[in-house]
C-alpha positions in Angstrom: 26.3 -4.5 -12.0 22.6 -5.2 -12.4 21.7 -8.9 -12.3 19.8 -10.2 -15.4 16.2 -11.2 -14.7 16.3 -14.2 -17.1 18.7 -16.6 -15.2 18.6 -20.3 -15.8 17.3 -22.2 -12.7 20.7 -23.5 -11.8 22.4 -20.1 -12.1 19.7 -18.5 -10.1 20.1 -21.1 -7.3 23.9 -20.5 -7.3 23.5 -16.8 -7.1 21.0 -17.2 -4.2 23.4 -19.4 -2.3 26.3 -17.0 -2.8 24.3 -14.0 -1.6 23.1 -15.9 1.5 26.6 -17.1 2.3 27.9 -13.5 2.5 24.9 -12.0 4.3 23.0 -12.7 7.5 20.7 -15.7 7.8 17.2 -14.9 6.7 15.4 -16.7 9.6 14.8 -14.7 12.8 15.8 -17.8 14.8 19.2 -17.8 13.3 20.2 -14.3 14.3 19.7 -12.5 17.6 18.0 -9.2 17.1 20.5 -7.8 19.6 23.2 -7.9 16.9 23.4 -5.3 14.2 22.7 -6.9 10.8 26.1 -5.7 9.5 28.0 -7.6 12.2 27.9 -10.8 10.2 28.0 -9.2 6.7 31.1 -9.4 4.6 29.9 -7.5 1.6 31.9 -4.7 -0.1 29.0 -2.7 -1.6 27.2 0.3 -0.2 26.0 0.5 3.4 22.4 1.2 4.1 21.7 2.5 7.6 18.6 3.8 9.4 16.2 3.1 12.2 12.7 1.5 12.4 10.3 3.0 15.0 6.9 2.2 16.3 4.2 4.8 16.7 5.5 5.9 20.1 9.1 6.4 18.9 10.5 3.2 20.3 12.9 1.2 18.2 11.4 -1.9 16.7 13.8 -4.9 17.1 13.8 -7.9 14.8 12.1 -6.2 11.9 13.1 -8.0 8.6 14.9 -5.7 6.1 15.0 -6.8 2.5 17.0 -4.8 -0.1 15.6 -5.4 -3.6 15.9 -4.0 -7.1 13.2 -1.3 -7.6 11.6 -3.5 -10.3 12.2 -6.8 -8.6 9.5 -9.5 -9.0 7.8 -10.8 -5.8 9.6 -14.2 -6.1 13.1 -12.7 -6.9 15.7 -13.2 -4.2 16.8 -10.0 -2.3 20.1 -8.3 -3.0 20.6 -8.4 0.8 18.5 -8.8 3.9 18.8 -8.8 7.7 17.1 -7.8 10.9 17.0 -4.6 12.9 19.0 -4.8 16.2 17.6 -4.4 19.7 17.2 -0.6 19.3 15.6 -0.8 15.9 18.8 0.2 14.0 19.3 -0.8 10.3 22.8 -1.6 9.0 22.8 -3.6 5.7 26.0 -4.0 3.7 25.3 -4.9 0.0 27.5 -7.6 -1.4 28.8 -5.5 -4.3 28.6 -2.0 -5.9 25.1 -0.9 -7.0 24.2 2.0 -9.4 21.0 3.8 -8.9 18.2 3.4 -6.3 17.1 0.2 -4.5 13.9 -0.7 -2.8 14.0 -1.5 0.9 11.1 -3.5 2.3 10.5 -3.5 6.1 8.3 -6.2 7.6 7.4 -6.9 11.2 4.5 -9.0 12.6 1.7 -6.7 13.9 2.7 -3.8 11.6 2.0 -2.9 8.0 4.8 -3.5 5.6 6.8 -0.4 4.8 8.5 0.2 1.5 11.2 2.8 1.1 13.6 3.8 -1.7 17.3 4.3 -1.0 19.4 6.3 -3.5 22.9 4.8 -3.8 24.2 7.0 -6.6 26.2 9.3 -4.4 28.8 7.5 -2.2 29.5 10.7 -0.3 25.9 10.9 0.8 24.9 7.4 2.0 21.2 6.8 2.6 19.7 6.8 6.1 16.2 5.5 6.4 13.9 6.8 9.2 10.9 4.6 9.1 7.8 4.6 11.4 5.7 1.5 11.1 1.9 1.7 10.9 -0.7 -0.7 12.2 -2.6 -3.3 10.2 -6.0 -3.4 11.9 -9.2 -2.3 10.0 -12.2 -1.1 11.9 -15.6 -0.3 10.4 -19.1 0.2 11.5 -22.2 2.4 11.4 -23.4 5.5 13.2 -27.0 6.1 14.0 -29.3 8.5 15.8 -30.1 6.8 19.1 -33.6 8.1 19.3 -34.7 7.2 15.8 -32.2 4.5 14.7 -31.6 6.3 11.4 -28.1 6.4 10.0 -26.2 9.7 10.2 -24.4 10.6 7.0 -21.6 13.1 6.6 -20.6 12.9 10.3 -16.9 13.1 11.3 -15.8 10.2 13.5 -12.5 10.7 15.4 -10.4 7.6 16.4 -7.6 7.8 18.9 -5.3 4.8 18.6 -1.7 4.2 19.6 -1.1 7.9 20.2 -2.5 8.8 16.7 -5.6 10.8 15.9 -7.5 9.4 12.8 -10.6 10.8 11.2 -13.3 9.3 9.0 -16.5 10.6 7.5 -19.7 8.5 7.4 -21.3 7.7 4.0 -25.0 8.0 3.2 -25.6 4.7 5.1 -23.8 6.0 8.2 -20.9 3.7 7.5 -17.3 4.7 8.6 -14.0 2.9 8.1 -10.5 3.2 9.7 -7.5 1.6 8.2 -4.0 0.9 9.7 -5.0 1.0 13.3 -2.8 -0.4 16.1 -3.6 -3.2 18.4 -4.8 -2.2 21.9 -7.3 0.4 23.2 -9.0 2.8 20.9 -11.5 5.6 21.5 -14.2 6.6 18.9 -15.8 10.0 19.2 -18.5 11.0 16.6 -18.9 14.8 16.2 -21.9 16.2 14.4 -24.1 19.3 14.8 -27.1 18.9 17.1 -25.7 15.9 18.9 -23.9 15.5 22.2 -20.2 14.6 22.3 -19.7 10.9 23.3 -16.7 8.7 23.5 -16.7 4.9 23.0 -13.8 2.8 24.1 -12.9 -0.6 22.8 -10.1 -3.1 22.8 -8.9 -3.9 19.3 -7.1 -7.3 18.9 -8.0 -8.0 15.3 -10.0 -6.5 12.4 -13.4 -5.3 13.5 -16.4 -5.2 11.3 -19.8 -3.8 12.1 -19.0 -1.8 15.3 -22.2 0.1 15.9 -22.1 3.6 17.3 -25.1 5.8 18.3 -25.4 9.3 19.5 -28.2 11.3 21.3 -29.3 14.9 20.6 -27.3 17.5 22.5 -28.4 19.3 25.7 -29.6 22.7 24.4 -27.9 25.4 26.4 -27.4 29.1 25.7 -25.3 31.1 28.2 -26.0 34.7 29.0 -22.8 36.4 30.2 -22.6 39.8 31.8 -19.8 41.8 33.3 -19.7 43.2 36.9 -21.3 46.4 35.6 -24.3 44.5 34.3 -23.5 44.9 30.7 -23.3 42.2 28.1 -19.9 40.6 28.0 -19.1 40.5 24.2 -16.2 38.6 22.7 -15.7 36.4 25.7 -14.3 32.9 25.3 -16.1 30.2 27.4 -14.4 26.9 28.1 -16.7 24.2 29.5 -16.2 20.8 31.2 -19.3 18.6 31.0 -19.5 16.2 33.9 -19.4 13.3 34.7 -17.9 12.5 31.3 -15.3 15.3 31.3 -16.1 16.4 27.7 -14.4 19.7 26.9 -16.3 22.3 24.9 -15.8 25.9 24.0 -17.9 28.8 22.6 -17.6 32.6 22.2 -20.2 35.3 23.1 -21.8 37.5 20.5 -22.4 41.3 20.9 -25.3 40.5 23.2 -23.2 38.4 25.5 -24.8 35.2 24.4 -23.0 31.9 23.6 -24.6 28.6 22.4 -22.9 25.5 23.7 -22.7 22.9 21.0 -22.2 19.2 21.8 -23.2 19.0 25.5 -24.1 15.4 26.1 -27.8 14.9 27.0 -26.8 13.0 30.1 -24.5 15.7 31.5 -25.4 16.7 35.0 -23.0 19.6 35.7 -21.0 22.1 33.7 -17.7 23.7 35.0 -17.0 27.0 33.3 -13.9 29.2 32.8 -14.4 32.5 31.0 -11.6 34.6 29.5 -11.0 37.5 27.0 -9.0 40.6 26.7 -11.5 42.6 28.6 -12.2 40.1 31.4 -10.2 38.6 34.2 -9.1 35.2 33.1 -9.8 32.3 35.5 -7.1 29.8 36.0 -9.6 27.2 37.2 -13.0 26.0 36.1 -14.5 27.8 39.1 -18.1 28.5 37.8 -20.6 25.7 38.2 -24.0 25.1 36.5 -26.1 22.2 37.7 -28.2 20.7 34.9 -31.7 19.2 35.5 -32.4 15.8 34.1 -34.7 15.0 31.2 -38.4 15.8 31.8 -39.3 12.2 30.9 -37.5 9.1 29.8 -39.1 9.2 26.4 -38.0 12.8 25.6 -35.6 13.0 22.7 -33.6 15.8 24.4 -33.6 17.7 27.7 -35.5 21.0 27.8 -33.4 24.1 26.8 -32.0 26.2 29.5 -30.4 29.7 29.6 -28.2 30.2 32.6 -26.6 33.6 33.4 -22.9 33.9 34.2 -21.0 37.0 35.6 -17.4 37.9 34.7 -15.2 40.7 36.1 -13.7 43.4 34.0 -9.9 43.1 33.8 -7.0 45.5 33.9 -4.5 45.9 31.0 -0.9 47.3 30.9 1.1 48.4 27.9 4.4 50.1 27.4 7.9 50.0 25.9 11.2 48.6 27.1 14.4 50.5 26.2 18.1 50.6 27.0 19.3 52.5 30.1 19.6 55.8 28.1 16.1 55.3 26.8 17.2 55.4 23.1 17.4 51.8 22.0 14.4 49.4 22.1 15.1 46.0 23.6 13.6 43.1 21.7 12.6 39.8 23.3 12.1 41.0 26.9 9.9 38.6 28.8 7.2 40.6 30.6 5.3 38.6 33.4 2.7 39.6 35.9 2.5 38.0 39.3 4.2 37.7 42.7 5.0 33.9 42.4 6.4 32.1 39.4 3.8 30.0 37.7 3.8 28.3 34.3 0.4 29.9 33.5 1.1 33.4 34.8 0.3 36.3 32.3 3.3 36.6 30.0 4.3 38.3 26.7 7.5 39.4 24.9 8.5 42.8 23.5 8.4 43.2 19.7 11.0 44.9 17.4 10.0 48.3 18.8 10.4 47.1 22.3 6.7 47.4 22.8 4.4 45.0 24.7 0.8 44.7 25.9 -0.8 42.4 28.4 -4.6 42.1 28.8 -7.0 40.1 31.0 -5.1 41.0 34.2 -6.4 40.9 37.8 -7.2 44.5 38.9 -5.5 45.9 42.0 -1.9 45.9 43.2 0.4 43.5 41.4 4.1 42.9 40.4 5.4 43.2 36.8 8.9 41.7 36.0 10.9 42.5 32.9 13.5 39.7 32.2 16.2 39.6 29.5 19.4 37.5 29.5 21.6 40.5 28.6 20.2 42.7 31.4 19.4 42.7 35.0 15.8 41.9 35.8 13.6 45.0 36.5 10.7 44.5 38.9 7.9 47.1 39.4 4.9 47.2 41.7 1.9 49.1 40.7 -1.9 49.4 40.9 -3.9 48.4 37.9 -7.5 49.7 37.7 -10.2 47.5 36.1 -11.3 48.4 32.6 -8.4 50.7 32.0 -5.0 50.5 30.2 -2.2 51.4 32.6 1.0 52.7 30.9 4.2 51.1 32.1 7.6 51.7 30.4 10.8 50.2 31.7 14.6 50.7 31.1 17.0 47.8 31.5 20.7 47.9 32.2 23.4 45.4 32.4 23.8 43.8 35.8 26.6 42.4 37.9 28.1 38.9 37.8 27.3 36.3 40.4 29.3 33.1 40.0 31.1 30.4 41.8 31.6 26.7 42.1 29.6 23.9 43.7 31.6 21.2 45.5 31.0 17.9 47.2 32.0 17.4 50.8 35.4 16.1 49.7 36.0 19.1 47.5 35.2 17.6 44.1 33.4 19.8 41.6 29.8 18.8 41.0 28.1 19.0 37.5 24.4 19.2 36.8 23.6 21.0 40.0 20.4 23.1 39.6 21.2 26.7 40.6 18.2 29.0 40.8 17.5 32.5 42.3 14.9 32.2 45.0 14.5 35.8 46.1 15.8 39.3 45.8 14.5 42.1 48.0 11.4 40.0 48.7 10.7 39.3 45.0 10.7 35.7 43.6 10.4 36.4 39.8 14.1 37.1 38.8 14.0 34.2 36.3 17.7 33.2 37.0 18.4 29.5 36.6 21.3 27.4 35.3 23.0 24.0 35.6 26.7 23.8 36.7 29.2 22.6 34.1 31.6 19.7 34.4 33.9 21.9 36.4 31.1 22.6 38.9 31.0 26.3 38.0 28.0 28.5 37.5 27.7 32.1 36.4 24.9 34.7 36.1 26.5 37.7 34.2 23.5 40.0 34.8 22.3 39.6 38.3 20.6 42.6 40.1 22.7 44.5 42.6 23.1 43.5 46.2 22.3 40.1 47.8 20.3 37.3 46.1 19.2 34.1 47.8 20.0 31.1 45.6 19.0 27.4 45.9 21.3 24.5 45.0 20.1 21.0 44.4 21.4 17.9 42.7 19.9 14.4 42.2 21.5 12.0 44.6 22.4 14.8 47.0 20.5 16.6 49.6 18.9 18.3 51.3 18.5 21.4 49.3 21.0 24.1 50.1 20.1 27.8 50.2 22.8 30.5 50.3 22.9 34.3 50.0 25.3 35.4 47.2 26.5 38.9 46.6 26.5 40.5 43.1 29.9 41.4 41.8 31.6 38.3 43.1 32.4 35.2 41.0 34.3 33.1 43.6 31.5 31.8 45.7 32.0 28.3 47.0 29.0 26.1 47.9 29.2 22.6 49.3 26.4 20.1 49.2 26.3 16.7 50.9 25.8 13.4 49.2 23.2 10.9 50.5 24.6 8.0 52.4 25.4 5.0 50.1 22.3 3.1 51.2 20.2 6.1 50.1 22.0 6.8 46.8 18.8 6.3 44.8 16.9 9.0 46.7 16.3 12.4 45.1 16.5 15.7 46.9 13.7 16.6 49.2 12.4 19.5 47.2 9.7 21.9 48.3 7.0 21.2 45.7 5.0 24.1 44.5 1.6 22.5 44.4 -0.3 20.7 47.1 -2.5 17.6 46.7 -5.9 18.8 45.4 -4.5 21.9 43.7 -5.6 22.5 40.1 -2.8 22.0 37.7 -1.6 25.1 35.8 -2.2 25.1 32.0 0.8 23.3 30.5 1.6 22.4 26.9 4.1 19.6 26.3 5.6 18.6 22.9 7.2 15.2 22.6 10.1 14.2 20.4 7.7 13.3 17.6 6.1 16.7 17.6 2.9 15.7 19.3 1.3 18.3 21.5 -0.2 17.4 24.9 -2.3 20.2 26.5 -3.3 19.3 30.1 -6.6 21.1 29.5 -7.3 18.8 26.5 -6.5 15.7 28.6 -9.3 16.3 31.1 -11.1 13.0 31.7 -7.8 11.1 31.8 -5.3 10.3 34.5 -1.9 11.8 33.5 1.3 10.6 35.1 4.3 12.9 34.5 7.8 11.6 35.0 10.6 14.2 35.2 14.0 12.7 34.7 17.4 12.9 32.9 19.9 10.4 31.6 22.7 12.0 33.8 20.6 11.5 36.9 21.5 8.2 38.7 18.3 8.1 40.9 16.3 8.7 37.7 18.0 5.7 35.9 17.3 3.6 39.0 13.6 4.4 38.6 13.3 3.3 35.0 12.3 -0.3 35.8 9.5 1.0 38.1 8.2 3.3 35.4 8.4 0.4 32.9 6.2 -1.7 35.3 3.7 1.2 35.5 3.5 1.4 31.7 2.9 -2.3 31.4 0.2 -2.2 34.1 -1.7 0.7 32.5 -1.1 0.2 28.7 -4.6 -1.1 28.1 -6.3 1.8 30.0 -7.6 4.4 27.5 -8.1 6.8 30.5 -4.4 6.8 31.5 -1.5 8.5 29.9 2.2 8.3 30.9 4.5 11.1 29.7 8.2 11.3 30.3 9.7 14.8 30.6 13.5 14.7 30.0 15.6 17.6 31.3 18.6 16.4 29.3 20.5 18.8 27.0 21.9 16.0 24.8 19.2 14.6 22.4 21.4 11.6 21.4 21.8 10.6 25.0 18.1 10.6 25.5 17.5 8.7 22.3 20.1 6.1 23.3 18.5 5.6 26.7 15.0 5.4 25.3 16.0 2.7 22.9 18.3 0.8 25.3 15.6 0.6 28.0 12.7 0.2 25.5 10.8 3.2 27.0 7.6 2.9 24.9 5.9 6.1 26.1 6.1 9.7 24.9 9.2 11.7 25.9 9.2 15.5 26.1 12.6 17.1 25.3 14.1 20.4 24.3 14.0 24.1 25.1 10.7 24.6 23.2 9.0 21.5 24.4 7.4 23.0 27.5 9.3 20.5 29.7 11.4 23.0 31.7 8.4 25.3 32.2 6.4 22.4 33.5 9.2 21.4 35.9 9.4 25.0 37.1 5.7 25.1 37.7 5.5 21.8 39.6 8.8 21.3 41.4 11.7 23.3 40.0 14.4 21.7 42.1 15.1 17.9 42.3 14.6 14.9 40.0 13.3 12.3 39.7 10.0 14.0 40.3 6.7 12.4 39.4 3.1 13.5 39.7 -0.3 12.0 39.0 -3.1 14.3 37.7 -6.7 13.3 38.0 -9.4 13.5 35.3 -10.6 16.7 36.9 -7.2 18.3 36.3 -6.2 18.3 40.0 -3.1 16.9 41.6 -3.7 13.5 43.0 -0.2 12.5 44.2 3.4 13.4 43.7 6.9 12.0 44.3 5.6 8.4 43.7 8.4 6.0 43.0 10.2 2.9 44.1 9.1 -0.8 43.8 5.6 0.0 45.1 5.0 2.6 42.3 2.4 0.5 40.5 0.4 -0.3 43.6 0.5 3.4 44.7 -0.8 4.6 41.4 -3.5 1.9 41.2 -4.8 3.1 44.6 -5.4 6.5 43.0 -7.1 5.3 39.9 -10.8 4.7 39.6 -12.2 1.7 37.7 -11.3 1.6 34.0 -13.8 3.0 31.6 -16.3 0.5 30.2 -14.7 -1.0 27.2 -16.2 -3.0 24.4 -14.4 -6.1 23.2 -13.6 -5.2 19.6 -13.0 -8.8 18.6 -15.5 -10.1 16.1 -15.8 -13.6 14.8 
């Protein structure tokens, strides 16, 4: 029944007291946010459930939830109210039946008020609110040309705040405005033609008015790129890192092999280049270097233009078709990779509906090509690939033989979540076979190649890593791995890491649970700490307090990013752990998140595994953990970037 809006004062007071007698106390001090709002509710009406999250996916505890009529006046008492619990969950029981929609108001200090509508018309389909709170801070200022002091109109200003990327455009007076920012570090980056890329970092603690930005004209650079035959390298993609600021730029060559670099900062002193393209060998690293002269005079508005020349090598290319053993049926979805060692950034493609594939930009000479498919045994070929030519390479795949068995502890108990991976077969390391044991400790590969295959077995809390040769056609192999001693139960296996300190990180793309993409190449200029873990891993759980301490110690550094990479298979288990432990940093999860590929590239065996990547994209440290984690990481970090205090009186 809908309540009338014209109640006498006494009746209104009585109704207010009745509602508050049957619901939770309205004051935060009268209810612990660790309790679900419904625990003290005795209503009999519809139940409204949901979750309130911050920008990083963490549940927001103690947020006030008010359920109102959709046309309720500001001073009208709520139909029901309460607080979110410790993990941000909403559970509000209305005192009586309600027909139609209601308005739900979510309030929390430091966040903008969120208003949602809940439809209560279908009892069989109760509402679930999924709310992400936004910030409340407003930042505004002006953008000018540093050499002339004139305002720059129509310029895009990018603001990175709280994991979000906001954009604004300057008006005719060069003024820009950002709304609903979060408290904490923010980075502003104006982007406009003819000017160098610059980033300005500030700490935002309240509304900021009149934050002045200025940019300088760009360093004029036009690259001339030629192949190893002395011909113009047309249609080449050039990726550039401008040092010392680590700005990342890109350009493409025209038919004459020329590429103008836009946005190079005028104070850049060195460029690191990586050139790629279908016709050219793709560099994994930024291996080409161009030193830049300084300005001719301090009064010059921009450095003098330069035209450096760069050489690239012509690449090889392969193309072909993958079919069934009789050569009649195309096989769709075969993964084709080139290289002798498994890497996340190795050349890779998949066959199409006709079983066809093509791979370009390959290193000329002798190489290894692997054809992988879950329903067939992996086929591996060695061949010579000439530069500048397309080498035909067809393949036929057939079903393999089963390799299976059980992994046991020293006392004969089956072990689950043991990582079982094929290390080598006939000298090849690119079989692509990997699985976790089930609750019964069993594993099975139904399509292994014939003969003997060397497998590795590793489990968190156990070690060292066990290697064993298994024979195709047998499914009764028994493998035993030893547990750590009780005093060492928080250790992880001593895995053989695949990168050494100082190595350049492979190109990795990670997607977190909120859909945000993190490309390591795009994070140049920042320190990146990757934490590989899982909820089922006891040593990983023991490390959570240390990771939390690291997050707290670095949260105000705009040049540091902490990313968790979960190897879980159960999304709800991850979500529960993140909320329970208040893990307020991005979490990468799922088969298409890039997490497993990153783990394969960096370690591939035991968790917990951590690594720290420097601003130059090289590995600074790995396997950092324990109570001294924060101190160890701080030893590797340079001084924080110069930050402007965003507080204005």
